[in-house]
N, C-alpha and C positions, 0 to 999 in steps of 0.2 A: 730319537727323543720324543716319545709319545706319552700322552696322558695315561695314567694307570688304568683308566677305563676305556681307552680308545679301541681296544679289541672287542669290548662288549657293546659299546654304543656305535651304531652304524647309521650312516647317512641314508636317506631315502627320498626319492622323487615323489611329489604329489602334483599331478597335472590337472588343471581345470580347463575344461572345454565348454564353450557356450554354443548352443544350437539355435537354429532359427525356427524350429517346430516345437509345439507343446507336446512333445513325444520323445522319450528317451531312446526308443528303439533304433533310429538311424545312427546315432553316435555310439550307442552301446554295442550294436552289432558290428560297426566298423572297428571299434576298439578290440572287440573279441576276435575279429578276423586278424588284426595286426598282431595280437598276442600269440595266436596260433602260428602265424607266418614267420615273425621275426622278433617280436618284443617279449622274449622269454622272461618269465618271472614277474611280469606286470599283471595287474588285476584291476577289474572294474570295481569301484567302491559303490556298493548298493545302499549304504547307510545314509550318505549325505547327497548323493546325486538326486536330482528332482526334475520331473516333467512339467515344470512351470518356472516362470521368471523368479529371480532372486533380486529383490530390491537393493541389496547391498552391493551388487556387482559394479554399478557405475562408480561408486566411491572407491571400492577396492581397486579397480583397474586404474582409476585416476592416481591413486597413491603409488601404484606399482609400475606404471609406464616407464620404460627405459628412457632416461633423459640425458644419456651420454652420447649415444649414436644419433647423429643428425638424421631426421626423417624416420625415426624408428617406428613411428605410428602416424596415422593420418586421421582426418576427420571421419572418414568412412569407417575406420576401426572403432572410434568412439561411438559412432551411430549404431554399429553392430552390437556393441555392448549394451547400449541403452534399449535396444529393441529385441534383445535375446528372449527366447521362450523356454529354454531348458538348460540344465547344468549337469555336466557329467564329470566326475572325478575318477582319475586313474592313478593307482598306486604303483610305484616301482618297488623292486625287491630291495631288501637291506644290502648295502654295498660295503665292501672292504676297500682299503686303500689301493689294493692291486687291481681290482676290477671296476673301480669307479668311472674311469674314463670310458671304458667299453660300454658300461650300462648307460652312462649319460649320452653317449653317441646314439645308442638305441632309443633313448627317450626323445632325442631330437628328431630321429627318423619317424618315431611315432607321431610327434607333433605334425610333421610334414604330411604324413599319411592321413591324419585326421582332418587337416585343412582340405586336402583333396576330396575327402568324404563329406564335407559340409560344415565343419566347425567354423564359426564366424568370428571367434576370438579365443585366445589361448593365454593362460597365465601359469607360470611355475610357482606353486605355493610354497615350496621348500625354502625359497629365499625372498619370495614376494616380488617377482619380476614378470613384466608383460611386454611383449613386442606386438607390433602390427603384423598382419598376415604376410605382407611382402617381406618384412625383415625376418620373420621365422623361416620363410622359404629360402631366403638368401643364406641364412645360417646353416640350414640343412644342406644346401648345395656345397657350402664350404666344408662342412663336416664330411660329406661324401667324398670330396676331393682329397681331404687329408687321409681318410680311410683307404682310398684307392692307392695313394702314394705311400702307404705304410708309414705314416708320420704320426706316431702317438703324441708327440709334443704339440703338433698342430691340432690334433683331435681334442687334447685337453684345453688348449687355448680357446677353441670354438665352443667347447662345453662351458667354459667360464663366461664367455660373452653371452651365451644363450641363457644360462640358468642362474648366474650370480647377480647380485644387486650391488652397485657402488656408484657414488660414495654415499654413505649414511653419515649423518653428523651426530657426534656424541659430545661430551663435555670438552675434552681436550684433543680428540682425534677425529679424523675422517676415516670411515671404516668400510670394509667390504663385508658382505654376508653371502654365503653360498659356495665358497671355494672348496668346502668339504665335499661337494657334489662331484668334484674331480680329484678327490683325495689329497687336498692341500689345506694348510692352515689359512686362516684369514690374514689380511695385511692391514695394519692400522698405521696411518700417517699422521704425525702431529699437525694440528691446525696451524701452528705457528710457522711451519716449514713450507706450506704449499697452498695454492689456490685449489679449488675443487677439481678443476681440469688437470692441473699438474699432479694432484694427489691420485687421480684415476690412472694416469700414465705410470706413476710410481708403483701403484698396486699391481698393475698388469706386468710391469717389468720384474718386480720382485717375485711374483708368482711364476713367471717364465724361468727365472733363475733357479728357483727351488725345484721346478720340474726337471730342468736340464742338468743342474750342478749338484743338487742335493740341499737339504736343509742346513746342515752344519756349515757348509762352505758359504751359503748365502748369509747366514747370521753373522759370520766372521767378516765377510766382505762389506756388509751393510752396517756393521756395528749395532746390530739389532738384538733383541731378546725374544725368547719364546715364553708366552704366558698361557696358562690354562684357566685363568679367571674368565668367566663368561657371564653375560647378562641373561643368557638363555639356560633354562633347565635341561637336563639330559634327555628328557622325553619330548622336547620341542624339536620340530623339524629344522629350525635354524641353528641348533646347537652344533658346534664344530668340535668333534672329538680330537682333532689334530692340533688344536690350540690356535693361538694368535701370534703372529710376528709383529712386534711393536718396534717401529723405527725410532731411533733416538731423536729427541727434540733439539 
């Protein structure tokens, strides 16, 4: 049950790395090395990257910090954003539903690599999510463990935790954004049915069920519907071509 345009509109990672030097070469060279070694299909964006601070970053990271995971960032991470001296963007390849988990795992390993090479802060632009460096490293370790165990469901779950944002508040729903980065529809939970913390748990449970049992079975089990109405245009990175699972109120 896909959108008529879901084959044509593909999800894509946009990763933002902040550097401590007023010079793009350290991060750019590191990203290029990673792309040659393991991050196939990724590319350095030379249009928007800059060898100088971006005054918008403090506010942008403040909006994007993960507020679900306890201790997802620290004062040192905020200070690193405030004092950054360069900005590098890396673009992922367009993804299909079948390869999204694999590509997103690669994106997470790229983040881990870039931190080791000197990135002082990292944000996933495609859903607007930022974690502190320690949390990014923790997620990468978990992703590596899932890959080693040949656990694609675990890889997808870690990919969601790393690159999706939740919950966002809309008029009637608490919403996810970014589940398309692991090949899944968004999950919207009625505000009338749950607190924010309970809504996050429900979003994650429904996403796990879709990945393990399939969309149709999950919709039937949950009494939910699939909608392709979106507040995002098809050319926006947050647009989800797989639609939205709306739980009943």
